[in-house]
C-alpha positions, 0 to 999 in steps of 0.5 A, a space after each residue: 933423344 932424337 938428335 944428340 948433337 942438337 941437344 948438346 949444342 943447345 946445352 953448350 950454348 945455354 951454359 955459355 949464356 949462364 956464364 955471361 949472365 953471371 959474370 958479364 952481361 949488363 944493360 947499361 943506361 945513362 942518367 937520362 935513360 939513354 941505352 948505352 950497351 946497344 952494340 956488341 962493342 959495349 955489351 960483353 958476351 962470353 967467348 970461347 976464352 971464358 967458357 971452360 971445357 964442358 962434358 955432357 952426360 945424357 940421362 934420358 927419361 921420358 916425361 910422364 906429362 906429355 903424349 910421347 914423353 918428349 921434353 925440352 932441353 935448351 933451358 937446362 944449360 942456362 939455369 945452373 950456371 948463374 946460381 953455381 957461379 954466384 954461390 962460389 963467389 959468395 962462398 969466397 966473399 963470406 970469410 970477409 963478411 961480404 956478399 953480392 945478390 945481383 948479377 952480373 958479378 963483375 970485378 968492380 962489384 966484388 971490389 965494392 962488396 969487399 970495401 963495403 964489408 971492410 967499412 962495416 967491420 971498421 964501424 964506418 959508413 961505406 961512404 957512398 959504396 953501394 952494397 948492390 951493384 948498380 948498372 954503370 955506363 959500360 962505355 967508360 969501361 967501369 964494368 970491365 
């Protein structure tokens, strides 16, 4: 590894991006197609408060597919986070007969999934409760 600090920084950043993709980042549009989350006031990103402490263990193996054994490193941090978070949330929802298959998995999306599962268990129609999260305008605070 040429620069461990750079690789670790890219991995930390990728993990933070994965957390954001799984739990908070959402492009919101109005009914007439106006982009509503065009600024950082309306588009949620993870901060140091939302990112847990991370320990990185280096496992350096050269790639057999490149001339000098080099590999990329920035993508690795981003890929596992959303899948792990989605798996954990769906494991917790499974005992209630609910699941979510769209990101971000916000508290309102989890609530809608639980309400929809409860309505289905009761034999009722969910009554307008979407089973999949549909992006809603962020300006009204519905997604927070």
